[in-house]
N, CA, C and O of each residue as an XYZ file, in Angstrom:
752
protein
N       0.780     -1.476     -0.167
C      -0.243     -0.027      0.228
C       0.906      1.400     -0.181
O       0.794      2.104     -1.184
N       1.831      1.526      0.756
C       2.708      2.400      1.091
C       3.433      2.622     -0.562
O       3.750      3.750     -0.939
N       3.619      1.462     -1.392
C       4.708      1.895     -2.369
C       3.789      2.156     -3.294
O       4.253      2.531     -4.370
N       2.417      2.062     -3.201
C       1.104      2.759     -4.529
C       1.372      4.300     -4.025
O       1.886      5.132     -4.773
N       1.027      4.550     -2.873
C       0.962      6.013     -2.102
C       2.214      6.333     -3.120
O       1.966      6.796     -4.233
N       3.337      6.117     -2.779
C       4.676      6.535     -3.482
C       4.622      7.062     -4.640
O       4.919      8.198     -5.013
N       4.055      5.792     -5.428
C       4.105      6.035     -6.988
C       2.977      6.924     -7.647
O       2.904      7.264     -8.829
N       2.229      7.183     -6.749
C       1.369      8.630     -6.806
C       1.651      9.477     -6.406
O       1.421     10.453     -7.120
N       2.360      9.781     -4.975
C       2.587     10.819     -5.214
C       3.658     11.561     -5.940
O       3.784     12.775     -6.094
N       4.511     10.428     -6.413
C       5.793     11.126     -7.373
C       5.057     11.464     -8.571
O       5.277     12.622     -8.927
N       4.195     10.779     -9.358
C       3.132     10.957    -10.733
C       2.684     12.483    -10.171
O       3.003     13.421    -10.901
N       2.061     12.751     -9.087
C       1.553     13.838     -8.944
C       2.543     14.962     -9.129
O       2.507     15.862     -9.968
N       3.456     14.732     -8.158
C       4.833     15.941     -8.208
C       5.195     16.302     -9.501
O       5.370     17.464     -9.867
N       5.359     14.849    -10.515
C       5.949     15.407    -11.682
C       5.147     15.969    -12.752
O       5.605     16.618    -13.692
N       3.509     15.590    -12.497
C       2.709     16.437    -13.257
C       2.322     17.747    -12.782
O       1.780     18.522    -13.570
N       2.538     18.078    -11.594
C       2.585     19.295    -11.136
C       3.880     20.016    -11.601
O       3.748     21.170    -12.009
N       4.710     19.641    -11.589
C       6.027     20.169    -12.152
C       6.124     20.188    -13.943
O       6.923     21.028    -14.358
N       5.672     19.668    -14.624
C       5.527     19.739    -16.323
C       4.311     20.854    -16.196
O       4.485     21.860    -16.885
N       3.315     20.815    -15.543
C       2.364     21.823    -15.674
C       2.790     23.788    -15.215
O       2.399     24.859    -15.678
N       3.609     23.455    -14.271
C       4.387     24.625    -13.876
C       5.393     25.172    -14.768
O       5.617     26.382    -14.774
N       5.940     24.458    -15.434
C       7.082     24.807    -16.432
C       5.970     25.258    -17.782
O       6.271     26.364    -18.232
N       4.891     24.673    -18.413
C       4.041     25.147    -19.378
C       3.839     26.420    -19.020
O       4.316     27.364    -19.651
N       3.107     26.542    -17.965
C       2.541     27.369    -17.768
C       3.665     28.448    -17.733
O       3.632     29.337    -18.584
N       4.437     28.431    -17.009
C       5.857     29.493    -16.435
C       5.862     30.128    -18.268
O       5.407     31.244    -18.520
N       6.442     29.209    -19.380
C       6.524     29.654    -20.340
C       6.030     30.453    -21.173
O       6.584     31.324    -21.845
N       4.452     29.988    -21.091
C       3.209     30.608    -21.414
C       3.264     31.562    -21.221
O       3.502     32.296    -22.179
N       3.072     32.208    -19.793
C       3.193     33.586    -18.990
C       4.368     34.304    -19.199
O       4.251     35.461    -18.796
N       5.296     34.087    -19.607
C       6.449     34.615    -19.818
C       6.421     35.281    -21.569
O       6.756     36.448    -21.770
N       6.083     34.576    -22.450
C       5.834     34.286    -23.699
C       4.549     36.015    -24.112
O       4.614     37.044    -24.784
N       3.611     35.365    -23.225
C       2.345     36.296    -23.615
C       2.230     37.765    -22.798
O       1.549     38.722    -23.166
N       3.248     37.677    -21.344
C       3.624     38.876    -21.249
C       4.712     39.847    -21.318
O       4.549     41.066    -21.375
N       5.794     39.255    -21.310
C       7.048     39.487    -21.973
C       6.637     40.363    -23.532
O       7.166     41.364    -24.014
N       5.890     39.814    -23.862
C       5.717     40.317    -25.811
C       5.145     41.431    -25.459
O       3.922     41.532    -25.565
N       5.942     42.512    -24.959
C       5.694     43.970    -24.660
C       4.800     44.713    -26.263
O       3.686     45.230    -26.357
N       5.605     44.525    -27.059
C       5.161     45.221    -28.252
C       5.550     44.825    -29.530
O       6.638     44.262    -29.650
N       4.711     45.061    -30.693
C       5.250     45.016    -32.221
C       5.889     46.299    -32.379
O       5.175     47.193    -31.926
N       7.231     46.803    -32.972
C       7.677     48.240    -33.212
C       7.027     47.976    -34.698
O       6.961     46.970    -35.404
N       6.568     49.354    -34.860
C       6.212     49.940    -35.997
C       5.181     49.372    -36.839
O       5.143     49.631    -38.042
N       4.341     48.610    -36.273
C       3.392     47.616    -37.355
C       4.261     46.469    -37.985
O       3.646     45.529    -38.489
N       5.539     46.458    -38.002
C       5.991     45.341    -39.072
C       6.357     44.181    -38.002
O       6.108     44.116    -36.798
N       6.997     43.341    -38.813
C       7.756     42.530    -38.433
C       8.577     42.411    -36.669
O       8.417     41.438    -35.933
N       9.097     43.167    -36.450
C       9.936     43.779    -35.587
C       9.436     43.417    -33.929
O       8.471     44.041    -33.487
N       9.968     42.637    -33.261
C       9.192     42.750    -32.142
C      10.163     43.426    -30.779
O      11.324     43.223    -31.136
N      10.187     43.914    -29.819
C      10.884     44.346    -28.647
C      10.349     43.742    -26.989
O       9.296     43.185    -26.678
N      11.075     43.969    -26.476
C      10.186     43.435    -25.038
C      11.095     44.492    -24.245
O      11.899     44.266    -23.340
N      10.835     45.386    -24.682
C      11.172     46.910    -23.761
C      10.545     46.976    -23.379
O       9.438     46.813    -23.893
N      10.794     47.357    -21.800
C       9.799     47.166    -20.715
C       8.596     48.886    -20.484
O       7.499     48.991    -19.934
N       9.368     49.824    -21.106
C       8.921     51.286    -21.210
C       9.187     51.782    -20.313
O       8.343     52.586    -19.916
N      10.269     51.654    -19.592
C      11.025     52.217    -18.469
C      12.268     52.213    -18.413
O      12.643     51.043    -18.343
N      13.310     53.084    -18.404
C      14.434     53.238    -17.946
C      15.270     52.556    -16.355
O      16.401     52.109    -16.165
N      13.915     52.785    -15.315
C      14.550     52.320    -14.671
C      14.227     51.142    -13.617
O      14.859     50.899    -12.589
N      12.855     50.327    -14.222
C      12.518     49.548    -13.844
C      12.368     48.098    -14.966
O      11.789     48.112    -16.052
N      13.025     46.985    -14.370
C      13.032     45.819    -15.390
C      11.723     45.090    -15.128
O      11.283     44.986    -13.983
N      11.209     44.671    -16.009
C       9.957     43.915    -15.982
C      10.271     42.285    -15.509
O      10.985     41.866    -16.421
N      10.120     41.418    -14.738
C      10.656     40.185    -14.399
C      10.295     39.525    -15.513
O      11.153     38.688    -15.792
N       9.269     39.542    -16.378
C       8.731     38.653    -17.594
C       9.823     38.855    -18.852
O      10.022     38.027    -19.741
N      10.489     40.174    -18.706
C      11.093     40.705    -19.810
C      12.562     40.127    -19.711
O      13.318     39.802    -20.627
N      12.755     40.089    -18.322
C      14.128     39.096    -18.323
C      13.826     37.832    -18.357
O      14.560     37.146    -19.068
N      12.984     37.312    -17.816
C      12.639     35.982    -18.142
C      12.875     35.258    -19.268
O      13.456     34.180    -19.396
N      12.273     36.086    -20.204
C      12.199     36.072    -21.830
C      13.470     36.075    -22.257
O      13.683     35.049    -22.903
N      14.535     36.865    -22.173
C      15.872     36.212    -22.244
C      16.697     35.435    -21.971
O      17.602     35.144    -22.752
N      16.577     34.977    -20.909
C      17.085     34.128    -19.764
C      16.398     32.531    -20.103
O      16.877     31.486    -19.663
N      15.582     32.594    -20.690
C      14.640     31.547    -21.244
C      15.790     30.915    -22.296
O      16.281     29.809    -22.071
N      16.093     31.548    -23.219
C      16.502     31.266    -24.344
C      18.175     31.510    -24.430
O      18.694     31.594    -25.543
N      19.226     31.652    -22.863
C      20.059     31.110    -22.692
C      20.959     32.990    -22.905
O      22.176     33.100    -23.053
N      20.223     33.910    -22.871
C      20.670     35.198    -23.254
C      20.329     36.265    -22.252
O      19.198     36.405    -21.785
N      21.646     37.210    -21.864
C      21.362     38.055    -20.887
C      20.887     39.497    -21.746
O      21.385     40.016    -22.745
N      19.691     39.901    -20.890
C      18.536     41.305    -21.141
C      19.317     42.641    -21.558
O      20.003     43.234    -20.725
N      19.184     43.115    -22.943
C      19.910     44.330    -23.126
C      20.045     44.998    -21.631
O      19.382     44.797    -20.613
N      21.231     45.928    -21.903
C      21.212     46.959    -20.967
C      20.357     47.697    -20.376
O      20.019     48.703    -20.999
N      19.922     47.534    -19.427
C      19.077     49.047    -19.147
C      19.095     50.565    -19.251
O      19.678     51.268    -18.426
N      18.424     51.044    -20.311
C      18.370     52.381    -20.421
C      20.011     52.571    -21.443
O      20.543     53.651    -21.698
N      20.347     51.659    -21.724
C      21.422     52.045    -22.990
C      21.196     51.019    -24.184
O      22.130     51.076    -24.983
N      20.104     49.993    -24.563
C      20.353     49.289    -25.721
C      18.597     48.785    -25.798
O      17.753     48.509    -24.945
N      18.609     48.819    -26.646
C      17.499     48.313    -27.195
C      17.679     46.925    -28.047
O      18.745     46.937    -28.662
N      16.892     45.704    -28.245
C      17.130     44.947    -29.029
C      15.637     44.218    -29.398
O      14.756     43.722    -28.695
N      15.765     44.360    -30.488
C      14.490     43.762    -31.716
C      14.768     42.925    -32.551
O      15.757     42.958    -33.284
N      13.777     41.943    -32.520
C      13.566     40.814    -33.307
C      12.663     40.372    -34.414
O      11.564     40.917    -34.517
N      12.990     39.525    -35.171
C      12.233     38.954    -36.675
C      12.492     38.284    -36.873
O      13.678     37.974    -36.982
N      11.116     37.286    -37.137
C      10.860     35.883    -37.327
C      10.690     36.104    -38.667
O      11.337     35.383    -39.427
N       9.816     37.114    -39.227
C       8.662     36.985    -40.267
C       9.282     38.170    -41.573
O       9.914     39.124    -41.121
N       9.166     38.128    -42.594
C       9.366     39.197    -43.347
C       7.663     40.119    -43.206
O       6.732     39.746    -42.492
N       7.670     41.320    -44.082
C       6.815     42.105    -44.057
C       5.710     41.585    -44.798
O       4.981     42.386    -45.383
N       5.485     40.378    -44.857
C       4.003     39.381    -45.364
C       3.861     38.843    -44.503
O       2.702     38.541    -44.218
N       4.886     38.456    -43.676
C       4.008     37.509    -42.569
C       4.939     35.804    -42.866
O       4.685     34.711    -42.361
N       5.642     36.049    -43.506
C       5.975     34.288    -44.052
C       7.590     34.583    -43.307
O       8.277     35.600    -43.399
N       7.903     33.215    -42.507
C       9.363     33.249    -41.617
C      10.617     33.423    -42.693
O      10.825     33.223    -43.890
N      11.007     33.697    -42.049
C      12.374     34.000    -42.717
C      13.290     32.242    -43.307
O      13.673     31.279    -42.642
N      13.317     32.433    -44.293
C      14.268     31.026    -44.866
C      15.555     31.480    -45.554
O      15.532     32.441    -46.323
N      16.485     30.920    -45.337
C      17.703     31.019    -45.905
C      17.542     30.682    -47.359
O      18.219     31.279    -48.196
N      16.745     29.824    -47.676
C      16.590     29.714    -49.406
C      16.264     30.802    -50.327
O      16.409     30.834    -51.549
N      15.654     31.965    -49.286
C      15.328     33.166    -49.819
C      15.841     34.035    -50.250
O      16.890     33.866    -49.628
N      16.075     35.123    -50.981
C      16.773     36.554    -50.959
C      15.833     37.247    -50.066
O      14.625     37.062    -50.213
N      16.325     38.099    -49.070
C      15.801     39.171    -48.476
C      16.341     40.575    -48.802
O      17.494     40.672    -49.223
N      15.658     41.550    -48.651
C      16.104     43.489    -48.453
C      15.455     43.927    -47.424
O      14.243     43.938    -47.207
N      16.667     44.428    -46.561
C      16.171     44.892    -45.278
C      16.170     46.383    -45.709
O      17.306     46.827    -45.875
N      15.148     47.266    -45.931
C      15.320     48.660    -46.386
C      14.665     49.492    -45.477
O      13.815     49.054    -44.701
N      15.043     50.799    -45.527
C      14.807     51.641    -44.680
C      15.184     52.941    -44.696
O      15.650     53.403    -45.737
N      15.038     53.779    -43.494
C      15.981     55.021    -43.359
C      17.093     54.729    -42.284
O      17.026     53.926    -41.354
N      17.762     55.268    -42.504
C      19.379     54.952    -42.008
C      18.588     54.820    -41.002
O      17.462     55.307    -41.104
N      19.014     54.057    -39.644
C      19.352     54.128    -38.209
C      19.702     55.138    -37.612
O      20.851     55.411    -37.961
N      19.126     56.197    -36.527
C      19.794     57.012    -36.150
C      20.487     56.770    -34.778
O      20.722     57.704    -34.012
N      20.816     55.435    -34.492
C      21.187     55.159    -33.255
C      22.925     55.091    -33.162
O      23.675     54.711    -34.061
N      23.109     55.325    -32.507
C      24.807     56.137    -32.228
C      25.564     54.552    -32.714
O      26.534     54.674    -33.462
N      25.233     53.369    -32.392
C      25.810     51.906    -32.897
C      24.383     50.993    -33.007
O      23.459     51.031    -32.195
N      24.423     50.537    -33.678
C      23.769     49.355    -34.114
C      24.182     48.335    -34.672
O      25.095     48.590    -35.458
N      23.710     46.510    -34.569
C      24.084     45.286    -35.416
C      23.284     44.835    -35.641
O      22.255     45.175    -35.058
N      23.255     44.031    -36.394
C      22.257     43.322    -37.029
C      22.776     41.985    -37.183
O      23.862     41.875    -37.751
N      22.251     41.070    -36.819
C      22.727     39.321    -36.434
C      21.352     38.597    -37.101
O      20.163     38.907    -37.026
N      22.208     37.249    -37.938
C      21.187     36.306    -38.173
C      21.510     35.286    -37.202
O      22.687     34.957    -37.054
N      20.464     34.681    -36.434
C      20.063     33.866    -35.241
C      19.797     32.242    -35.904
O      19.190     32.133    -36.969
N      20.189     31.311    -35.341
C      19.601     30.368    -35.811
C      18.195     29.900    -35.327
O      18.074     30.201    -34.139
N      17.244     29.360    -35.749
C      15.852     29.016    -35.728
C      15.595     28.598    -34.243
O      14.437     28.526    -33.832
N      16.814     28.281    -33.318
C      16.391     27.884    -31.937
C      16.875     29.167    -30.958
O      17.318     29.315    -29.819
N      16.520     29.987    -32.097
C      16.676     31.341    -30.770
C      18.305     31.514    -30.222
O      18.604     32.598    -29.722
N      19.311     30.479    -30.319
C      20.201     30.971    -29.733
C      21.025     31.966    -29.793
O      20.655     32.793    -30.626
N      22.274     32.319    -29.103
C      22.966     33.454    -29.661
C      23.172     33.800    -30.899
O      23.382     32.925    -31.738
N      23.148     35.304    -31.281
C      23.619     35.332    -32.499
C      24.768     34.919    -33.106
O      25.863     35.049    -32.558
N      24.594     34.329    -34.421
C      26.365     33.886    -34.955
C      26.895     34.765    -35.199
O      26.308     35.840    -35.074
N      28.225     34.733    -35.652
C      29.164     35.212    -36.108
C      28.787     36.314    -37.752
O      29.491     37.204    -38.229
N      27.387     35.758    -38.267
C      26.794     36.208    -39.511
C      26.232     37.775    -39.293
O      25.102     37.811    -38.806
N      26.829     39.039    -39.569
C      26.021     40.188    -38.810
C      26.914     41.445    -39.553
O      28.086     41.396    -39.926
N      26.223     42.269    -39.616
C      26.985     43.554    -40.076
C      26.552     44.818    -38.977
O      25.492     44.827    -38.350
N      27.432     45.694    -38.907
C      27.142     46.837    -38.028
C      27.039     47.985    -38.606
O      26.926     48.171    -39.817
N      27.085     49.033    -37.506
C      26.626     50.658    -38.367
C      27.987     51.019    -39.141
O      28.049     51.605    -40.222
N      28.928     50.613    -38.468
C      30.042     50.835    -38.995
C      30.904     50.138    -40.353
O      32.029     50.539    -40.650
N      30.249     49.125    -41.059
C      30.205     48.457    -41.890
C      29.219     48.752    -42.741
O      29.046     47.868    -43.580
N      28.382     49.842    -42.845
C      27.186     49.997    -43.520
C      27.441     50.693    -44.485
O      27.622     51.833    -44.057
N      27.552     50.663    -45.479
C      27.409     51.477    -47.048
C      25.874     52.080    -47.369
O      24.972     51.304    -47.686
N      25.645     53.568    -47.257
C      24.710     54.467    -47.389
C      24.283     54.247    -48.777
O      25.165     53.949    -49.583
N      23.235     54.334    -49.127
C      22.699     54.478    -50.458
C      22.654     55.860    -50.640
O      22.660     56.610    -49.664
N      22.600     56.351    -51.990
C      22.573     57.502    -52.216
C      21.391     58.837    -51.653
O      21.403     60.060    -51.788
N      20.704     58.138    -51.171
C      19.633     59.080    -51.132
C      19.676     59.224    -49.221
O      18.720     59.746    -48.647
N      20.851     58.711    -48.455
C      21.069     58.445    -47.346
C      20.184     57.093    -46.973
O      20.531     56.760    -45.840
N      19.364     56.351    -47.389
C      18.652     55.541    -46.936
C      19.613     54.162    -46.536
O      20.799     54.362    -46.801
N      19.422     53.247    -46.141
C      20.126     51.829    -45.648
C      19.370     50.769    -46.848
O      18.354     51.237    -47.362
N      19.687     49.766    -47.186
C      19.826     48.784    -47.851
C      20.610     47.517    -47.754
O      21.562     47.571    -48.533
N      20.565     46.412    -47.097
C      21.178     45.028    -47.079
C      20.302     44.241    -46.939
O      19.278     44.076    -46.277
N      21.409     43.353    -48.363
C      20.552     41.867    -48.737
C      21.336     40.788    -48.246
O      22.542     40.587    -48.107
N      20.314     40.168    -48.028
C      20.381     38.702    -47.181
C      20.643     37.577    -48.487
O      19.898     37.890    -49.415
N      21.139     36.864    -48.683
C      21.213     36.051    -49.974
C      22.086     35.022    -49.853
O      23.121     35.296    -49.245
N      21.943     33.713    -50.332
C      23.118     32.444    -50.485
C      24.401     33.537    -51.998
O      25.597     33.775    -51.825
N      23.895     33.781    -52.767
C      24.156     34.549    -53.426
C      24.971     35.918    -53.212
O      24.294     36.843    -52.762
N      26.378     36.193    -53.477
C      26.853     37.455    -53.292
C      25.865     38.218    -54.493
O      25.395     37.919    -55.591
N      25.862     39.673    -53.336
C      25.169     40.981    -54.222
C      25.928     41.965    -54.195
O      26.929     41.728    -53.519
N      25.905     42.902    -54.601
C      26.197     44.472    -54.279
C      26.120     45.035    -53.099
O      25.194     44.804    -52.322
N      27.017     45.770    -52.868
C      26.277     46.293    -51.248
C      26.559     45.855    -50.026
O      27.723     45.514    -49.813
N      25.845     45.788    -49.248
C      25.725     45.341    -48.208
C      25.043     44.242    -48.394
O      23.921     44.115    -48.884
N      26.135     43.044    -47.772
C      25.254     41.523    -48.341
C      25.709     40.843    -46.937
O      26.670     41.155    -46.233
N      24.628     39.703    -46.709
C      25.037     39.465    -45.447
C      24.389     37.538    -46.147
O      23.249     37.173    -46.435
N      25.432     36.931    -46.177
C      25.175     35.641    -46.617
C      24.786     34.432    -45.193
O      25.602     33.946    -44.410
N      23.425     34.230    -45.234
C      23.162     32.948    -44.072
C      24.103     31.793    -44.212
O      23.786     30.796    -43.565
N      25.103     31.732    -44.863
C      25.526     30.099    -44.446
C      24.750     28.967    -44.719
O      24.021     28.728    -45.682
N      25.079     28.156    -43.495
C      24.412     27.097    -43.289
C      23.253     27.198    -42.666
O      22.682     26.128    -42.458
N      22.635     28.347    -42.239
C      21.291     28.254    -41.845
C      20.446     27.771    -42.378
O      20.923     27.468    -43.471
N      18.988     27.332    -42.341
C      17.842     26.920    -42.896
C      17.061     28.062    -42.697
O      16.942     28.875    -43.614
N      16.482     28.239    -41.554
C      15.717     29.139    -40.766
C      16.535     29.923    -40.076
O      17.500     29.410    -39.509
N      16.215     31.823    -39.967
C      16.880     32.548    -39.110
C      16.112     33.433    -38.722
O      15.184     33.796    -39.444
N      16.332     33.980    -37.481
C      15.860     34.984    -37.073
C      16.690     36.461    -37.182
O      17.919     36.402    -37.155
N      16.119     37.608    -37.288
C      17.200     38.915    -37.558
C      17.099     39.174    -36.275
O      15.977     39.023    -35.792
N      18.064     39.568    -35.487
C      18.468     40.153    -34.055
C      19.092     41.778    -34.432
O      20.092     42.081    -35.083
N      18.187     42.560    -33.821
C      18.839     44.043    -33.944
C      18.898     44.776    -33.014
O      17.902     45.209    -32.434
N      20.118     45.048    -32.703
C      20.696     45.852    -31.412
C      20.896     47.262    -31.440
O      21.659     47.657    -32.322
N      20.454     48.015    -30.775
C      20.858     49.486    -31.308
C      21.034     50.032    -29.492
O      20.556     49.757    -28.392
N      22.269     51.159    -30.244
C      22.687     51.755    -28.729
C      22.364     53.083    -28.666
O      23.449     53.628    -28.460
N      21.297     54.155    -28.734
C      21.363     55.593    -28.605
C      22.396     55.765    -28.001
O      23.119     54.956    -27.419
N      22.511     57.342    -28.203
C      23.634     58.070    -27.678
C      23.485     58.416    -26.062
O      24.372     58.354    -25.211
N      22.147     58.784    -25.899
C      21.540     59.714    -24.506
C      20.400     58.826    -24.089
O      19.467     59.478    -23.621
N      20.202     57.516    -24.122
C      19.433     56.978    -23.780
C      18.012     56.545    -23.851
O      17.458     57.018    -24.843
N      17.390     55.937    -23.253
C      15.978     55.609    -24.356
C      14.899     55.795    -23.324
O      14.092     54.985    -22.870
N      15.090     57.044    -23.075
C      13.833     58.081    -22.257
C      12.286     58.112    -22.930
O      11.253     58.038    -22.264
N      12.356     58.243    -24.476
C      11.512     58.418    -25.009
C      10.927     56.928    -25.227
O       9.717     56.872    -25.448
N      11.639     55.726    -25.191
C      10.687     54.444    -25.098
C      11.270     53.910    -26.793
O      11.893     54.695    -27.509
N      11.021     52.831    -27.123
C      11.267     51.678    -28.353
C      10.476     52.281    -29.398
O      10.890     52.131    -30.548
N       8.910     53.247    -29.123
C       8.647     53.438    -30.225
C       8.786     54.523    -31.308
O       8.071     54.641    -32.303
N       9.908     55.356    -30.919
C      10.138     55.860    -31.529
C      11.312     55.663    -32.481
O      11.653     56.561    -33.250
N      11.724     54.873    -32.444
C      12.562     53.774    -33.179
C      12.063     53.469    -35.061
O      11.220     52.658    -35.444
N      12.777     54.269    -35.805
C      12.059     53.583    -37.107
C      12.693     52.573    -37.793
O      13.715     52.848    -38.422
N      12.147     51.156    -37.776
C      12.853     50.338    -38.278
C      12.733     49.677    -39.571
O      11.661     49.430    -40.122
N      13.866     49.409    -40.017
C      13.643     49.135    -41.652
C      12.470     47.796    -41.871
O      12.106     47.003    -41.003
N      12.140     47.841    -42.979
C      10.616     46.801    -43.870
C      12.143     45.361    -44.550
O      13.204     45.321    -45.174
N      11.306     44.606    -43.933
C      11.864     43.499    -44.346
C      11.399     42.532    -45.512
O      10.640     41.629    -45.160
N      11.769     42.598    -46.924
C      11.177     42.261    -48.096
C      11.934     40.808    -48.382
O      13.109     40.472    -48.237
N      10.908     40.180    -48.793
C      11.505     39.007    -49.846
C      11.278     39.152    -50.826
O      10.152     39.465    -51.214
N      12.535     38.926    -51.763
C      12.656     38.749    -53.160
C      12.496     37.602    -54.208
O      11.976     37.896    -55.284
N      12.845     36.498    -54.011
C      12.885     35.667    -54.725
C      13.309     34.261    -53.662
O      13.854     34.402    -52.567
N      12.966     33.078    -54.195
C      13.190     31.657    -53.351
C      13.652     30.797    -54.511
O      13.226     30.741    -55.664
N      14.691     30.102    -53.870
C      15.352     29.007    -54.874
C      14.774     28.118    -54.507
O      14.960     27.010    -55.010
C-alpha cells in the first residue's frame, strides 16, 4: 500500500512540475511580448521604462540563454518573419531597407531558428555602405550581391536580431525608433 502511495505522490509531483514549467513559459511569452515595433515584423521586449525591469522581460531573454539588454542603454529587436508574415528562410533572398538608423551604434545579426546566440553572421553600423539618398539597404542571400550583403551560410531558417545603442539613453521608449522593412525577393 505504501509503494502505491509513493508512486502516486511522485506522479502528482511530476505532473505538477510539468504543468508549472509549461504555464511559466506561456506566461513569460504572453506577458513579455511588450510590443510589435512600428506595426512590422520587429518585436521588442522593452519594458517601457529605463528604471524598472519587468521580470517577465528578463525571463524571456534568460529562457533562451541570453542576457537582457542593458537597461536604459540598449534596445533589442527581433524578427522571425518578413513584412508579409512568412517565416525567414535562408533559401530566399531578402532586402532590409528603410531610413538609416539614427542610433549611435547598431548591430544586425542572423540567429539560428533555435533562437540561440547570434552567430558571426552580422553587419554593424560602421560597416554599412549608405545609399545615395541616405537610406540603408541590406541584402540577405546565399549568392553574392552588390552593396551590403549578408550570407546566411549553413542556416536553414533564421531570425534577425537588431541591437541599437542610442547616444543619450532611451527615455522616449522604443516606439520612436523607425525600423527597416524586411522584403522577400526570390526563393530557390
